[in-house]
C-alpha positions as CSV (number, residue, x, y, z in Angstrom):
1,M,-26.3,-47.0,-48.4
2,F,-22.8,-46.3,-49.6
3,W,-21.8,-45.0,-46.2
4,S,-23.2,-47.8,-44.3
5,T,-21.6,-50.5,-46.6
6,F,-18.3,-48.7,-46.2
7,L,-18.4,-48.5,-42.4
8,R,-19.2,-52.1,-42.2
9,K,-15.8,-52.8,-43.8
10,V,-13.7,-50.6,-41.8
11,P,-12.1,-52.4,-38.7
12,V,-13.6,-51.2,-35.3
13,Q,-10.2,-50.0,-34.0
14,V,-9.8,-47.6,-37.0
15,L,-13.3,-46.2,-36.4
16,H,-12.3,-45.6,-32.7
17,I,-9.2,-43.8,-33.9
18,S,-11.1,-41.7,-36.4
19,V,-13.7,-40.6,-33.9
20,I,-11.2,-39.8,-31.3
21,C,-9.2,-37.7,-33.7
22,T,-12.3,-35.9,-34.9
23,V,-13.3,-35.1,-31.5
24,V,-9.9,-33.8,-30.5
25,V,-9.5,-31.7,-33.7
26,C,-13.0,-30.3,-33.2
27,N,-12.4,-29.5,-29.6
28,V,-9.1,-27.8,-30.2
29,F,-10.6,-25.9,-33.1
30,A,-13.6,-24.8,-30.9
31,L,-11.1,-23.8,-28.1
32,F,-9.1,-21.8,-30.5
33,L,-12.3,-20.1,-32.0
34,S,-13.8,-19.4,-28.5
35,T,-10.5,-17.9,-27.3
36,Y,-10.2,-15.9,-30.5
37,Q,-13.7,-14.6,-30.4
38,A,-13.3,-13.7,-26.6
39,H,-10.1,-11.8,-27.3
40,A,-11.5,-10.2,-30.4
41,A,-14.5,-9.0,-28.5
42,G,-12.5,-7.5,-25.7
43,E,-12.9,-7.6,-22.1
44,A,-15.8,-5.7,-20.4
45,V,-14.8,-3.1,-18.0
46,S,-17.1,-1.7,-15.2
47,A,-16.7,1.8,-14.0
48,W,-18.0,3.6,-11.0
49,L,-17.9,7.5,-10.8
50,T,-17.8,10.2,-8.0
51,T,-17.8,13.7,-9.1
52,G,-16.1,16.4,-7.2
53,D,-19.2,17.9,-5.7
54,L,-20.4,14.5,-4.6
55,S,-23.7,14.9,-6.7
56,T,-22.9,11.7,-8.2
57,H,-21.2,9.3,-5.9
58,L,-19.9,5.6,-6.4
59,A,-22.4,5.5,-9.3
60,Q,-21.9,2.6,-11.7
61,Q,-21.6,3.9,-15.2
62,S,-22.1,2.1,-18.6
63,N,-19.6,-0.7,-19.2
64,L,-16.5,0.0,-21.4
65,T,-14.8,-2.5,-23.7
66,F,-11.1,-3.1,-24.4
67,A,-10.3,-2.9,-28.0
68,T,-7.1,-4.4,-29.6
69,G,-4.4,-1.8,-30.1
70,S,-2.5,0.9,-28.5
71,G,-3.8,4.0,-26.9
72,S,-2.3,7.5,-27.7
73,G,-2.1,10.9,-26.0
74,N,-2.5,10.7,-22.2
75,V,-1.9,7.0,-21.7
76,I,-2.1,5.0,-18.4
77,T,-0.3,1.6,-18.9
78,V,-1.4,-1.1,-16.5
79,N,1.0,-4.0,-16.2
80,E,-0.4,-6.8,-13.9
81,N,2.8,-8.8,-14.2
82,Q,4.7,-6.3,-11.9
83,T,3.5,-6.4,-8.4
84,Y,4.4,-4.4,-5.4
85,Q,3.2,-4.4,-1.8
86,Q,0.2,-6.6,-0.7
87,M,-2.5,-4.3,0.8
88,D,-3.9,-4.4,4.2
89,G,-6.8,-2.0,3.8
90,F,-8.4,1.3,4.1
91,G,-10.1,2.9,7.0
92,A,-10.0,5.6,9.9
93,S,-10.3,5.4,13.7
94,F,-13.3,4.9,15.9
95,T,-12.1,7.1,18.7
96,D,-14.0,7.5,21.9
97,S,-16.0,10.4,20.3
98,S,-16.7,8.3,17.2
99,A,-17.9,5.3,19.0
100,W,-19.9,7.3,21.5
101,L,-21.8,9.1,18.8
102,V,-22.6,6.0,16.9
103,Y,-23.6,4.0,20.0
104,N,-25.5,6.8,21.9
105,K,-26.8,9.3,19.5
106,M,-28.3,6.9,16.7
107,S,-31.2,4.6,16.8
108,S,-30.5,0.9,16.4
109,S,-31.8,0.9,12.8
110,Q,-29.7,4.2,12.0
111,R,-26.5,2.6,13.6
112,S,-27.1,-0.7,11.7
113,A,-27.4,1.2,8.4
114,L,-24.2,3.3,9.0
115,M,-22.1,0.3,10.1
116,N,-23.2,-1.6,6.9
117,N,-22.4,1.5,4.7
118,L,-19.0,1.7,6.4
119,F,-17.8,-2.0,6.5
120,S,-19.9,-4.1,4.2
121,S,-18.4,-4.3,0.6
122,S,-21.7,-5.2,-0.9
123,S,-24.1,-2.7,0.6
124,G,-21.4,-0.2,1.6
125,I,-17.6,0.6,1.0
126,G,-16.0,-2.2,2.8
127,L,-13.7,-0.4,5.1
128,N,-11.2,-3.0,6.6
129,F,-8.5,-1.2,8.6
130,L,-9.0,0.6,12.0
131,R,-6.4,2.5,14.0
132,Q,-7.6,2.5,17.6
133,P,-6.4,4.9,20.4
134,I,-5.0,2.9,23.4
135,G,-6.6,5.2,25.9
136,A,-7.6,9.0,25.4
137,S,-6.7,11.0,22.4
138,D,-7.8,14.5,21.6
139,L,-11.0,13.1,20.0
140,T,-12.3,12.0,23.3
141,R,-15.4,13.4,25.1
142,P,-14.4,16.2,27.4
143,A,-14.3,16.0,31.3
144,P,-16.1,15.4,33.4
145,A,-17.9,12.8,31.2
146,V,-14.6,11.2,30.1
147,G,-11.6,13.3,29.8
148,E,-8.0,12.0,29.7
149,Y,-7.7,8.3,30.6
150,S,-5.5,5.2,30.3
151,Y,-6.0,1.6,31.1
152,D,-4.1,1.8,34.4
153,D,-4.9,5.2,36.0
154,M,-3.6,5.6,39.6
155,P,-4.1,8.4,42.2
156,S,-1.3,11.1,42.1
157,G,1.8,9.9,43.5
158,Q,1.1,6.2,43.3
159,T,2.4,3.7,40.8
160,D,1.4,0.2,39.6
161,P,4.5,-1.5,38.1
162,T,2.8,-4.9,38.2
163,L,-0.3,-3.5,36.4
164,A,-2.6,-5.0,39.0
165,H,-5.2,-2.3,38.3
166,F,-5.1,-2.6,34.3
167,S,-8.6,-2.6,32.9
168,I,-10.3,-1.7,29.6
169,S,-13.7,-1.2,31.4
170,H,-14.0,2.2,29.7
171,D,-14.0,0.7,26.3
172,S,-16.6,-1.9,27.2
173,A,-19.3,0.8,27.3
174,Y,-19.5,1.6,23.6
175,I,-16.0,1.2,21.8
176,I,-15.8,-2.5,22.0
177,P,-19.4,-3.1,21.0
178,V,-18.9,-0.8,17.9
179,L,-15.7,-2.7,17.1
180,Q,-17.4,-6.0,17.5
181,Q,-20.2,-5.0,15.2
182,A,-17.8,-3.8,12.5
183,L,-15.9,-7.1,12.7
184,Q,-18.9,-9.1,12.4
185,I,-19.8,-7.2,9.4
186,N,-16.4,-7.5,7.8
187,P,-14.4,-10.4,9.1
188,T,-11.4,-9.3,7.3
189,L,-11.1,-6.1,9.5
190,K,-7.6,-5.4,10.9
191,I,-7.3,-3.5,14.0
192,M,-4.2,-1.7,15.1
193,G,-3.6,0.1,18.4
194,T,-1.6,3.4,19.2
195,P,-1.3,5.1,22.6
196,W,-1.3,8.8,22.7
197,S,0.3,8.4,26.2
198,P,1.2,5.8,28.7
199,P,-0.3,6.1,32.1
200,G,0.7,9.3,33.9
201,W,2.5,7.4,36.6
202,M,5.2,6.0,34.1
203,K,6.1,9.5,32.9
204,S,8.4,12.3,34.0
205,T,5.5,14.6,34.3
206,G,3.1,12.3,36.3
207,S,0.5,13.1,33.8
208,M,-0.7,12.0,30.5
209,E,0.3,15.3,28.9
210,G,3.9,15.9,28.0
211,G,7.0,14.5,29.5
212,T,9.1,11.4,28.7
213,L,8.8,7.7,29.6
214,N,10.6,6.9,32.9
215,T,13.5,4.5,32.5
216,S,12.2,2.6,35.3
217,A,8.8,2.1,33.5
218,Y,10.0,0.5,30.3
219,S,9.3,-3.0,31.4
220,A,5.8,-2.1,32.8
221,Y,5.0,-0.2,29.5
222,A,5.8,-3.2,27.4
223,N,3.6,-5.3,29.7
224,Y,0.9,-2.7,29.2
225,F,0.7,-3.6,25.6
226,V,0.7,-7.2,26.3
227,K,-2.2,-6.9,28.6
228,Y,-4.1,-4.7,26.2
229,I,-3.7,-7.2,23.4
230,Q,-4.6,-10.1,25.4
231,A,-7.7,-8.2,26.8
232,Y,-8.9,-7.1,23.4
233,Q,-8.3,-10.7,22.2
234,A,-10.6,-12.0,25.1
235,Q,-13.4,-9.7,23.5
236,G,-12.9,-11.3,20.2
237,L,-11.0,-8.4,18.8
238,P,-7.5,-9.5,17.6
239,I,-4.9,-6.7,17.5
240,Y,-3.0,-6.8,14.1
241,A,-0.4,-4.3,14.7
242,I,0.5,-1.6,17.4
243,T,2.9,1.5,17.5
244,P,4.7,2.4,20.7
245,Q,3.7,6.0,20.5
246,N,1.5,8.3,18.5
247,E,3.6,11.3,17.0
248,P,6.6,10.9,19.1
249,L,8.1,14.0,17.9
250,Y,5.2,16.1,19.0
251,V,4.3,17.1,22.6
252,P,0.9,18.7,22.4
253,N,-0.6,21.3,24.7
254,G,-3.8,20.2,26.4
255,Y,-4.2,16.5,25.4
256,P,-2.3,13.4,25.9
257,G,1.2,13.0,24.3
258,M,4.7,12.1,25.0
259,S,8.2,12.9,23.6
260,F,9.7,9.6,22.5
261,P,13.1,10.1,20.6
262,A,14.2,7.8,18.0
263,S,17.0,6.3,20.2
264,D,14.6,5.7,23.2
265,E,11.9,4.1,20.9
266,T,14.6,1.9,19.5
267,N,15.8,0.8,23.0
268,F,12.2,0.2,24.1
269,I,11.5,-2.0,20.9
270,K,14.6,-4.1,21.3
271,N,15.1,-4.4,24.9
272,N,11.4,-4.5,26.2
273,L,8.5,-4.5,23.6
274,G,9.8,-7.1,21.3
275,P,11.2,-9.5,24.0
276,A,7.8,-9.1,26.0
277,F,5.8,-10.1,22.8
278,A,8.1,-13.0,22.1
279,S,8.0,-14.5,25.7
280,N,4.0,-14.1,25.7
281,G,3.7,-15.6,22.2
282,I,2.1,-12.4,20.8
283,T,2.4,-12.2,17.0
284,T,0.9,-8.6,16.7
285,K,3.3,-6.5,14.5
286,I,5.3,-3.7,15.9
287,L,5.3,-0.6,13.6
288,G,7.9,2.0,14.4
289,Y,7.7,5.9,14.2
290,D,3.8,6.7,13.5
291,H,4.6,10.4,12.6
292,N,5.0,12.6,9.6
293,W,6.9,12.1,6.3
294,D,9.4,15.0,7.1
295,Q,11.5,12.9,9.6
296,P,12.6,9.8,7.7
297,G,15.7,9.6,9.9
298,Y,13.5,8.4,12.9
299,P,12.4,5.2,11.3
300,T,15.7,4.8,9.6
301,T,17.4,4.7,13.3
302,I,15.0,1.9,14.4
303,L,15.4,-0.2,11.3
304,S,19.3,0.3,11.2
305,D,19.5,-1.2,14.7
306,S,20.4,-4.9,14.3
307,T,18.5,-5.8,17.5
308,A,15.3,-3.8,16.9
309,N,15.1,-4.5,13.2
310,P,13.9,-8.1,13.6
311,Y,11.2,-7.0,16.0
312,T,9.8,-4.3,13.8
313,A,7.6,-5.0,10.8
314,G,8.1,-1.7,9.3
315,T,7.1,2.0,9.6
316,A,3.8,3.9,10.3
317,W,3.5,7.3,8.7
318,H,1.4,10.5,9.0
319,C,0.8,13.0,6.4
320,Y,1.1,16.6,8.2
321,G,4.6,17.2,7.3
322,G,6.9,16.5,4.3
323,T,6.0,14.5,1.2
324,V,4.8,11.0,0.6
325,D,7.8,9.9,-1.4
326,A,9.7,9.7,2.0
327,Q,7.8,6.3,2.3
328,T,9.8,5.1,-0.8
329,S,13.0,6.5,0.4
330,V,12.8,4.4,3.5
331,H,11.5,1.4,1.6
332,N,14.4,1.5,-0.7
333,S,16.8,1.4,2.4
334,F,14.9,-1.4,3.9
335,P,13.2,-3.2,1.0
336,N,12.1,-6.1,3.4
337,K,10.3,-4.0,5.7
338,D,6.7,-2.8,5.1
339,T,5.0,0.5,5.0
340,W,1.7,1.9,6.4
341,E,0.1,5.3,6.4
342,T,-1.9,5.4,9.6
343,E,-3.3,9.0,10.0
344,C,-4.4,11.8,7.7
345,S,-7.1,13.8,9.1
346,G,-9.6,15.9,7.1
347,G,-10.8,19.1,8.4
348,S,-11.9,22.7,7.7
349,W,-8.4,23.7,6.8
350,E,-8.8,21.7,3.5
351,N,-11.4,24.1,2.2
352,S,-13.2,21.4,0.6
353,N,-15.6,18.4,1.2
354,G,-12.5,16.1,1.9
355,F,-12.8,14.3,-1.6
356,P,-9.7,15.9,-3.3
357,N,-7.3,15.3,-0.4
358,T,-8.5,11.8,0.2
359,M,-8.1,10.9,-3.5
360,S,-4.5,12.3,-3.6
361,L,-3.6,10.7,-0.4
362,L,-5.0,7.2,-1.4
363,I,-3.1,7.3,-4.7
364,G,0.2,8.9,-3.4
365,V,0.4,6.5,-0.3
366,V,-0.2,3.3,-2.4
367,R,2.2,4.5,-5.1
368,N,4.8,4.8,-2.3
369,W,4.5,1.3,-0.9
370,G,1.7,2.0,1.6
371,K,-0.2,-1.1,2.6
372,S,-2.9,1.1,4.3
373,V,-4.7,4.4,3.8
374,V,-6.1,5.7,7.0
375,R,-7.9,9.0,7.7
376,W,-8.5,10.1,11.4
377,G,-11.8,10.3,13.1
378,M,-14.5,8.0,11.6
379,V,-17.4,9.9,13.0
380,L,-17.8,13.5,14.4
381,D,-20.8,15.7,14.3
382,P,-20.9,18.5,11.8
383,N,-19.1,20.9,14.0
384,G,-16.3,18.6,14.8
385,Q,-17.5,17.5,18.2
386,P,-17.0,15.9,20.6
387,N,-13.4,16.6,21.4
388,L,-11.4,17.1,24.6
389,G,-12.0,20.8,24.1
390,T,-8.7,21.7,25.8
391,G,-5.5,23.1,24.4
392,A,-4.5,22.0,20.9
393,A,-7.4,19.3,20.8
394,C,-8.7,19.3,17.2
395,S,-11.8,21.2,17.0
396,T,-11.7,21.6,13.1
397,C,-11.3,17.9,12.3
398,R,-14.0,16.4,10.0
399,G,-15.1,12.8,10.5
400,V,-15.2,10.5,7.4
401,V,-18.9,10.7,8.1
402,S,-20.7,13.3,10.2
403,V,-23.6,12.3,12.7
404,D,-26.1,15.1,13.8
405,Q,-26.3,14.6,17.6
406,S,-30.0,15.9,17.6
407,N,-31.4,13.3,15.3
408,G,-28.8,10.6,14.4
409,N,-28.9,11.7,10.6
410,V,-25.7,11.0,8.7
411,T,-23.7,13.0,6.1
412,Y,-21.3,10.9,4.0
413,N,-18.4,13.3,3.4
414,G,-15.9,13.3,0.6
415,D,-13.6,11.3,2.7
416,Y,-16.2,8.4,2.8
417,Y,-16.5,8.5,-1.1
418,G,-12.8,8.8,-1.7
419,L,-11.8,5.9,0.4
420,G,-14.7,4.0,-1.1
421,Q,-13.2,4.4,-4.7
422,A,-10.7,1.9,-3.6
423,S,-12.0,-0.1,-0.6
424,K,-15.2,-1.2,-2.2
425,F,-13.3,-2.9,-5.0
426,V,-10.0,-3.8,-3.8
427,T,-10.3,-6.9,-1.7
428,P,-8.1,-8.3,1.1
429,G,-5.0,-9.8,-0.3
430,A,-4.9,-7.6,-3.3
431,Y,-1.5,-6.5,-4.7
432,H,-0.6,-2.9,-5.9
433,I,0.4,-3.4,-9.5
434,D,2.3,-1.4,-11.9
435,S,0.7,1.6,-13.7
436,S,2.4,4.5,-15.3
437,A,1.8,7.9,-14.1
438,G,-0.8,9.9,-15.9
439,S,-0.5,13.6,-17.1
440,N,-2.5,16.7,-17.2
441,G,-3.7,16.2,-13.7
442,I,-4.7,12.6,-13.9
443,Q,-3.4,10.6,-11.0
444,N,-3.9,6.8,-10.7
445,V,-3.2,3.7,-8.9
446,A,-3.8,0.0,-9.8
447,F,-4.4,-3.3,-8.1
448,K,-4.8,-7.0,-8.7
449,N,-7.3,-8.9,-6.6
450,P,-6.7,-12.5,-5.4
451,D,-9.4,-13.6,-8.0
452,G,-7.4,-11.9,-10.7
453,T,-9.7,-9.1,-11.3
454,K,-7.9,-5.8,-11.9
455,V,-8.9,-2.4,-10.4
456,L,-7.6,1.1,-11.5
457,V,-8.5,4.1,-9.6
458,A,-8.0,7.4,-11.5
459,Y,-8.6,10.9,-10.2
460,N,-8.7,14.2,-12.2
461,S,-7.0,16.9,-10.1
462,A,-7.2,19.3,-13.1
463,S,-9.6,22.2,-13.5
464,S,-11.1,20.9,-16.7
465,S,-12.2,17.5,-17.9
466,Q,-9.5,15.1,-19.3
467,T,-9.5,12.2,-21.7
468,F,-7.0,9.5,-21.2
469,N,-6.4,6.0,-22.4
470,V,-6.0,2.9,-20.4
471,Q,-3.5,0.5,-22.0
472,W,-3.5,-3.1,-20.8
473,G,-1.2,-5.5,-22.7
474,G,-2.2,-5.3,-26.2
475,E,-5.7,-3.6,-25.6
476,S,-6.9,-0.1,-24.7
477,F,-10.0,2.0,-23.8
478,A,-10.4,5.7,-23.6
479,Y,-12.3,7.6,-21.0
480,T,-13.2,11.3,-20.2
481,L,-13.1,12.3,-16.6
482,P,-14.8,15.5,-15.3
483,A,-12.7,17.9,-13.3
484,G,-12.5,17.0,-9.7
485,A,-14.0,13.6,-10.3
486,A,-12.7,10.0,-9.6
487,V,-13.5,6.7,-11.5
488,T,-12.8,3.1,-10.6
489,F,-12.5,0.7,-13.4
490,K,-12.7,-3.1,-12.8
491,W,-12.1,-6.0,-15.3
492,S,-11.2,-9.6,-15.5
493,G,-9.1,-11.6,-17.9
494,S,-5.3,-12.1,-18.4
495,Q,-3.0,-9.6,-19.8
496,T,-1.8,-10.5,-23.4
497,G,1.4,-8.8,-24.5
498,G,3.3,-5.9,-22.9
499,G,4.1,-7.8,-19.8
500,S,7.8,-8.0,-19.0
501,G,7.1,-7.9,-15.2
502,A,9.5,-5.0,-15.0
503,P,8.6,-1.5,-13.6
504,V,8.4,-0.1,-17.1
505,G,8.0,3.7,-17.1
506,H,9.9,4.1,-13.9
507,T,13.3,5.1,-12.8
508,I,15.1,2.5,-10.8
509,W,18.4,1.6,-9.2
510,L,20.1,-1.7,-9.2
511,Q,22.2,-3.1,-6.3
512,T,24.4,-6.2,-6.6
513,T,23.5,-8.9,-4.1
514,N,26.9,-10.1,-3.4
515,N,28.8,-6.7,-2.6
516,T,25.7,-4.5,-2.1
517,N,27.1,-1.8,-4.3
518,Y,25.1,0.0,-6.8
519,V,25.2,-0.4,-10.6
520,S,26.8,2.9,-11.9
521,A,27.7,4.5,-15.3
522,R,29.6,7.2,-13.8
523,T,33.2,6.1,-14.0
524,D,34.2,9.0,-16.3
525,Q,30.7,10.0,-16.9
526,S,30.8,9.2,-20.5
527,N,30.3,6.0,-22.3
528,T,32.5,3.8,-20.1
529,P,31.7,0.3,-18.8
530,L,29.0,0.0,-16.2
531,D,30.4,-1.3,-12.9
532,A,29.1,-1.9,-9.3
533,N,31.3,0.2,-7.1
534,V,29.1,3.0,-5.8
535,T,27.7,3.0,-2.4
536,Q,24.9,5.7,-2.9
537,V,22.5,6.4,-5.6
538,Q,22.9,9.5,-7.6
539,A,22.0,10.5,-11.1
540,W,24.5,8.0,-12.7
541,E,23.0,5.2,-10.7
542,E,19.5,5.8,-12.0
543,F,18.1,3.9,-15.0
544,D,14.9,4.4,-16.8
545,V,12.9,1.1,-17.5
546,I,11.9,1.3,-21.2
547,D,9.4,-1.2,-22.8
548,A,11.2,-2.8,-25.7
549,G,8.2,-4.9,-26.9
550,N,7.5,-8.5,-26.8
551,G,8.0,-8.8,-23.1
552,L,11.4,-7.3,-23.1
553,I,13.0,-4.1,-21.6
554,A,15.8,-1.7,-22.2
555,L,17.6,0.4,-19.6
556,R,18.4,3.9,-20.3
557,A,20.9,5.7,-18.2
558,H,19.0,8.6,-16.5
559,A,22.1,10.8,-16.6
560,N,23.0,10.7,-20.3
561,N,19.8,9.2,-21.9
562,N,21.8,6.5,-23.6
563,Y,20.8,2.8,-23.5
564,V,22.8,0.1,-21.7
565,S,24.2,-2.1,-24.5
566,A,26.3,-5.3,-24.7
567,R,27.0,-4.7,-28.4
568,K,30.6,-3.3,-28.2
569,D,32.1,-6.3,-30.1
570,Q,29.1,-8.3,-29.8
571,T,30.9,-10.9,-27.7
572,N,31.1,-10.9,-23.8
573,S,32.5,-7.4,-23.5
574,P,31.5,-5.0,-20.8
575,L,28.1,-3.4,-20.7
576,E,28.1,0.3,-21.3
577,A,25.6,3.1,-21.6
578,I,26.5,4.2,-25.3
579,A,23.5,3.3,-27.5
580,T,21.1,5.9,-28.8
581,Q,18.5,3.4,-30.0
582,V,17.2,0.1,-28.9
583,Q,18.1,-2.9,-31.1
584,A,18.8,-6.6,-30.1
585,W,22.0,-5.9,-28.0
586,E,20.1,-3.2,-25.9
587,E,17.2,-5.6,-25.1
588,F,17.1,-7.6,-22.0
589,R,14.7,-10.0,-20.3
590,W,13.7,-9.1,-16.7
591,L,13.7,-12.3,-14.6
592,P,12.3,-12.1,-10.9
593,Q,14.1,-14.4,-8.8
594,S,12.4,-16.6,-5.8
595,N,14.4,-14.5,-3.3
596,G,13.0,-11.3,-4.4
597,T,15.9,-10.2,-6.6
598,V,16.0,-9.9,-10.3
599,A,18.3,-11.3,-13.1
600,L,18.8,-9.7,-16.5
601,Q,19.4,-11.8,-19.7
602,A,20.9,-10.3,-22.7
603,I,18.6,-11.2,-25.7
604,A,21.3,-11.1,-28.3
605,N,23.3,-13.8,-26.6
606,N,21.1,-15.3,-24.1
607,N,23.7,-14.7,-21.4
608,Y,23.1,-13.2,-18.0
609,V,24.3,-9.8,-16.7
610,S,27.0,-10.4,-14.1
611,A,29.4,-8.6,-11.8
612,R,31.5,-11.7,-11.1
613,T,34.4,-11.0,-13.5
614,D,36.9,-10.8,-10.6
615,Q,34.1,-10.4,-8.0
616,T,35.3,-6.9,-7.1
617,N,34.2,-3.8,-8.8
618,T,35.0,-4.7,-12.3
619,P,32.8,-3.8,-15.2
620,L,29.5,-5.7,-15.7
621,D,29.2,-8.0,-18.6
622,A,26.8,-10.4,-20.1
623,N,28.8,-13.7,-20.3
624,V,27.4,-16.1,-17.7
625,T,25.1,-19.0,-18.6
626,Q,23.4,-19.5,-15.2
627,V,22.0,-17.2,-12.4
628,Q,23.9,-17.3,-9.1
629,G,24.7,-14.6,-6.5
630,W,26.7,-12.3,-8.9
631,E,23.8,-12.3,-11.4
632,Q,21.2,-11.3,-8.9
633,F,20.3,-7.6,-8.3
634,T,18.0,-6.1,-5.9
635,W,16.2,-2.9,-7.1
636,G,14.2,0.1,-6.0
637,Q,12.2,2.8,-7.6
638,V,13.5,6.5,-7.7
639,S,10.3,7.5,-9.3
């Protein structure tokens, strides 16, 4: 009775306000409570495991849960706020041999099951990148069934400069149908094309084996690519990228190949191929090189040419020589150009089921700016057949899967499960994100999908099981991985804390935008001001990025292990690498800029690090209140 009497005396407007305020307060409290409870409970983490002997393969494990706090011991720190390259995909090559096996040695139901296992991300591993030979490779059925072929073969002594006889009819029998089926299953599939050789009549040998490209054939060869792209497009198969020549520094014995030195390929791209694509409205990417990590000078020659550079999207790499960090070296020299790994075969020489090599390849390639991870033959029989059977044609290669020619039965090799540890979970448009290197044999790489989910792939290359912690912002979980096994973790949510966006845990260089010199602490190699007057990166131009907490970083000079500091007299004096511990004057905010550069803001005075004092090789200081050219730095990873 009291409340009803009281309420009748209260003005209506006051009641409305009271009700609204009550609802708002309750809703805010409910939101706070739900957020707190969700955070307190921790994000669930899904996990899929493949053991080294493949007895367990891509098997989902019990869910894990992030818990508040920091991990200890062997810690992998994932920072989703630092992104690197956007991924194109994972895959292999449907060579003539591969497509023939699938199309002719399997029943319709067997073929459908295999293709779904290869290309569907729901029922299979979701492969989405194919590198297709343009004409014959060594993984082609031998003569007389097929043998060496191009799309414009002519009788000996005859030429076809107008390409009047160009035809992809050979591919129509089984290669194109298999590719069409793959694209139907996975519409995000990207196809690149690579010739092992131009038609023989274009070459100095008159044959698809050996020789060089005749100068008179450069224009016809460029148009050969145009016709190839147009012909495949007419079959509903868009070509995402091409390379001018497979392994241009290797002239094989007994199968198609051609010597194509860097200077020749550069001239071909800038004078013929690039202009031909432009005049025909072709947007297919041109990738240079397409050979091993041990000759980075080749792609450097192409990308250093001011005319070839705009036509060239980046570099294609193979794994058969050198080390994967060559990809990073070339990326650092040309940070606006992309990187693809396009061939790395498995085979009997690995003395394994293919899983260890595939895992190390996948992790190493992506951690070194690779947008694709590609094995070689998608399908061979258990004996590495069919192949050309001549000369150096690979008779010991292993397919991603093996198909028994007698009954169509499939063996899924370690290469398949290794690729699947990433391809099944990393969706098109995902970015490689920062993760610190593990230790004790634990290798890893991390991704962020367009829907915000995070994927971490970890592989234990050690001979015994290893326990490690995954740190994500202010949360972590522990996991024990058997020897030789790989695990993929996937989770949702947003990172809380620990997110400076900087490449924490890595060694980097910084280059001033306006004079393109590198930031250095080398003046007399002892506690002198940092300046930007060095034209190459050595030890004194390398800085370790340290997590200073609260989204801040510190920079430690790699050569003397001291921290970069603005504290000398705590007012606008030069930066130097003199401090042995991190306090306020050694803390900086890492601020990515819209043009891809970064600015550094000193926390103690809120000013920006600048090289502008007199705009020429003078000490860096932190005395500028806005970011312009002299406050912007490009950067790259050393390790």
